[in-house]
C-alpha positions as a LaTeX table, in Angstrom:
\begin{tabular}{lrrr}
\hline
Residue & $x$ (\AA) & $y$ (\AA) & $z$ (\AA) \\
\hline
Met1 & 181.72 & 233.77 & $-143.23$ \\
Ser2 & 179.26 & 231.54 & $-144.99$ \\
Glu3 & 181.39 & 228.69 & $-146.29$ \\
Thr4 & 179.72 & 225.37 & $-146.92$ \\
Arg5 & 180.98 & 222.18 & $-145.31$ \\
Leu6 & 182.43 & 221.11 & $-148.64$ \\
Glu7 & 184.37 & 224.37 & $-148.96$ \\
Ile8 & 185.70 & 223.94 & $-145.42$ \\
Leu9 & 186.79 & 220.35 & $-146.17$ \\
Glu10 & 188.53 & 221.53 & $-149.33$ \\
Gln11 & 190.36 & 224.21 & $-147.32$ \\
Ile12 & 191.55 & 221.55 & $-144.88$ \\
Arg13 & 192.58 & 219.17 & $-147.65$ \\
His14 & 194.59 & 221.77 & $-149.56$ \\
Arg15 & 196.09 & 223.81 & $-146.74$ \\
Gly16 & 195.94 & 221.48 & $-143.75$ \\
Ile17 & 194.44 & 222.50 & $-140.44$ \\
Ser18 & 195.96 & 223.84 & $-137.25$ \\
Ala19 & 195.06 & 222.84 & $-133.71$ \\
Leu20 & 194.86 & 224.62 & $-130.39$ \\
Thr21 & 195.32 & 222.63 & $-127.16$ \\
Leu22 & 193.60 & 224.00 & $-124.07$ \\
Arg23 & 193.30 & 222.65 & $-120.55$ \\
His24 & 189.81 & 221.50 & $-119.63$ \\
Pro25 & 187.15 & 222.81 & $-119.19$ \\
Trp26 & 187.99 & 225.65 & $-121.59$ \\
Pro27 & 187.70 & 223.64 & $-124.84$ \\
Trp28 & 184.14 & 222.71 & $-123.86$ \\
Ala29 & 183.35 & 226.28 & $-122.83$ \\
Ile30 & 184.52 & 227.69 & $-126.17$ \\
Val31 & 182.63 & 225.11 & $-128.24$ \\
Ala32 & 179.44 & 225.00 & $-126.15$ \\
Leu33 & 179.19 & 228.61 & $-125.00$ \\
Gly34 & 181.03 & 230.37 & $-127.81$ \\
Lys35 & 183.78 & 232.95 & $-127.63$ \\
Arg36 & 183.02 & 236.34 & $-129.07$ \\
Ile37 & 185.67 & 238.35 & $-127.25$ \\
Glu38 & 189.35 & 238.47 & $-128.17$ \\
Asn39 & 191.55 & 238.66 & $-125.08$ \\
Arg40 & 194.96 & 238.25 & $-126.70$ \\
Thr41 & 197.38 & 241.15 & $-126.54$ \\
Trp42 & 199.41 & 239.61 & $-129.39$ \\
Ser43 & 198.47 & 238.95 & $-133.00$ \\
Pro44 & 197.65 & 235.33 & $-133.86$ \\
Ser45 & 199.71 & 233.63 & $-136.55$ \\
Met46 & 196.49 & 232.42 & $-138.23$ \\
Pro47 & 194.21 & 234.98 & $-139.86$ \\
Ile48 & 190.88 & 235.49 & $-138.11$ \\
Gly49 & 188.28 & 233.23 & $-139.73$ \\
Thr50 & 190.70 & 230.34 & $-140.27$ \\
Trp51 & 189.31 & 226.96 & $-139.25$ \\
Tyr52 & 191.22 & 224.95 & $-136.64$ \\
Cys53 & 190.68 & 222.09 & $-134.20$ \\
Ile54 & 190.30 & 222.55 & $-130.47$ \\
His55 & 191.97 & 219.83 & $-128.41$ \\
Gly56 & 191.24 & 219.19 & $-124.74$ \\
Gly57 & 194.55 & 218.76 & $-122.97$ \\
Arg58 & 195.11 & 218.16 & $-119.27$ \\
Glu59 & 192.38 & 217.11 & $-116.88$ \\
Pro60 & 190.42 & 219.99 & $-115.39$ \\
Lys61 & 191.28 & 221.48 & $-112.05$ \\
His62 & 188.42 & 222.00 & $-109.61$ \\
Lys63 & 188.80 & 225.81 & $-109.65$ \\
Asp64 & 188.61 & 225.84 & $-113.47$ \\
Leu65 & 185.38 & 223.82 & $-113.42$ \\
Glu66 & 183.88 & 226.24 & $-110.91$ \\
Ala67 & 184.87 & 229.20 & $-113.12$ \\
Val68 & 183.16 & 227.72 & $-116.19$ \\
Ile69 & 180.00 & 226.87 & $-114.23$ \\
Leu70 & 179.82 & 230.47 & $-112.98$ \\
Leu71 & 180.43 & 231.79 & $-116.52$ \\
Ala72 & 177.72 & 229.55 & $-117.99$ \\
Asp73 & 175.24 & 230.60 & $-115.31$ \\
Asp74 & 176.03 & 234.27 & $-115.90$ \\
Leu75 & 175.58 & 233.90 & $-119.67$ \\
Arg76 & 172.25 & 232.13 & $-119.21$ \\
Arg77 & 171.03 & 234.96 & $-116.99$ \\
Gln78 & 172.19 & 237.63 & $-119.44$ \\
Phe79 & 171.02 & 236.03 & $-122.66$ \\
Gly80 & 168.29 & 233.67 & $-121.55$ \\
Ala81 & 170.07 & 230.63 & $-122.94$ \\
\hline
\end{tabular}
C-alpha cells in the first residue's frame, strides 16, 4: 500500500477511523518493532490494510515488560536491528 498522507487523512475524514486498545507494553512493541505475523484465529471486522489507531490501555505488568524486552533482543539478534 503506497497511500500518501493526504490520501490517508481523506480516508479518515470520510470514513472515520477505528481504534484498538492494548495493554502495555504491546502497543509500543507493535509500533516500534512492527508486527508482520497474524496470530488471530478469527477474521477481523476491518479489512487488512485499513488504518486504525493503537491505544495503550492499562499499565504494564512486570512479566509483560520482560516478554517485550526478550522479544526485542531476539529480533535485534536475528535482524541486526
